[in-house]
N, C-alpha and C positions, 0 to 999 in steps of 0.2 A: 057466879057472875062471869060474863064474857070479857075476855081481854082484848077484843077487837077495837083498834083505835077509831075514834070518831072524827071524820073529815071536818076541818074547819070551814066555816062559811066564807065564801069569797066576798071581799068588800071592794066596792068601786073606789078607785084611787081618788083622793081629794086633791084640791089645788095646791096643797102644801107638800104633796108627794114629790120628792126630788126627781124621781124617774120621769114623771110627767113634765116637770119644768125643763129637764134636759132634752126630752123629746121635742118639746115645742121650740126650744132654742135651735136645735138641729134643723128642724123644718124651716124656721125663719132664715137661717143662714143659707140653706140650699136655695130658697126662693130668691133671696137677694143676689146670690151668685149667678143664678140662671138669668135673672133680669139684667144684670150687668153685662153678661156675655152677649145676650141678644141685642142690647142697645149698642155695644161696641161694634158688633158685627154689622149693624145696620147704619153705622155712621159713614156718611160720604162727604167729600170735599169738592167744591167747585173748581173746575179747570177749563182752559180754553181748548176747543177742538176745531179743526178746519171746517168751515162751512162748505168749501169746495176744494178741489185739488190746488195746492200751492206749489209753485215751482221756484227754483233758485232765481234770485233777483227780484222777487215780489216784495214790495215794501208793505209790511203788515199794517192793516187797518182794522178798526173795530168791525167793519162789515165783512171781513174775511173769516171771522170766527163765531162760534156759538159757545155758550156756557153749558157744560155737562157736569153731572155729579157722579163721582166714581170713588172707589176705595183703592188708593195707591199710595206709595211712599211720597212724602213731601220733598220738594226741592229739585225734582227732575223735570217737571212740566210747568209751563206758564199758567199762572192762576190769576183770577181777578184781583186787582189791587196792585199788580206788579207793573202795569202800563208798558207792554212791549211795543206799543205803536211806534212806527217809524223805523223799526229795525228791519233788516233784510233777511229773507228766507234763504238759507244756503243749501238746502237739499229738498227733494220732493217730499211733501207732507200730503198724504192721501186724504180724500174726502172723508170726514168724520174722525180722522186720526188726531190724537192729542198733540199739542204743539210742544216739542221738547225745547228746553233752554238752549241746548247745544246745536239746534238747527237755526238759531237766530244770531245775527251779527250786526255791528254798526255798518252803515252804508260804505264808509271809507275802507272797511276791511273785507268787503266782498270782492272776489277776484273775477267773477264771470261777467260777460258782456253778451246781450241778446243780438243775434245777427239773423237777418232774413235770408232764407235759401229758397230760390224760385226753381221749380222743376216742372218740366213738361210731361214727365213720366207719372203715371197714376200712383198714389200713395197706397200702401198696403193697409188692410183693415187693422185697427188697433193703434195706428199712429195718431195720437191725440195729446192734449195737454198732460204733461207728466210722463210721457213715454220716453224711453231711451232709444236713440237711433244712431246709425252710422251713416256717414256721408261719403259717397263715391263720385269720382269724376271719370267719365269715359271720353277719350279722344280718339280720333281716327287719323292715323299716320300711314300714308302710302296705302290707303284703302284697308288698312288693318286696324281694327278697334283695339284700344288698350285701356284697361280700367285700373285705376289706382285708388286706394283708400285715402281720403282726405282727413277724416277725423272719426273717432269712434267713441261711443258712450256719451253722446251729448244729450242733454235733457231738452225736451220740446216745451217751449213756453206757450206757444199758441199755434194754431193751424188756421189758415185762411183758404177756404175753398171758393174759387172764383165761380161765378154763375156759369152753368154749363160745363162744370169741371170734368164731366165724363165724355165730353165731345173731343174730337181730334183738335190738337193745337191749343188746348186749354192749359192754363198755368195754375199751379197750386203753390202757395207760399207757406213754408214751415219756419217758425222762429225758434232757433236753437240757442242755448246758452254756451258760449265758448270761453274757455279760460283766457284771461288777458294775455298771457304769454304766447298764445297760439293765434291771436286775432289776425296779425299781419299775414302769416302763412295761409290761414284759412281764407282771407279775402283774396289773396293772390290766386289761390286755386279756383275760387268762384269766378274770377275775372278771366280765367283761361277758357279759350274756345272749346266747347265740348258739352256733353250732357251731364247734368247733375242728378244723382239718384239718392233718395232718402230711403234707407233700408230700415224697416221696423224691427221690433223684437221678435224672437222665435214664437211661432204659433199665433201671432197677432195679438198677444197680450199686452196691455198697457203697463 
């Protein structure tokens, strides 16, 4: 008689096999975990974004913003339901940029004042709403021109291009936001006889 062992017949595991139950549980847990991760990664929250460039001194209205859905930490940006209308923008908020809470203030707390600067000199490319500019005054004493800096780093609120602004003798008006403490000195400089120049940012960038 041969002593060679006879291989047992493999049997299909039944539903009561603990190994099958454990395997099914592991698969279920993995599916639930992946589903939760995907859902959490796809969760967005509505926030306000600027419909157009907002400059310091702008009183925020519903027409100034649009609602966008993004995934960011809460508490940093203005969101629907918080009603920021009537607050004043304190810094430039670019077109499409989310509106941060720290860029808004009550009207009585805003320090800037918009002042019109009229210049006969042509404006550089890129001087537009939201640009940062420097203001210079050039006077001629004893036939010698002398230029001095009046103010630097002022934000442009608006630009008015007169009809035919590229013709000789035309005037362009740039509205800049001046800190309240500098308003008197700034107006004195504008009233001085001489030429006002509005110097735009390097490279013509807004």
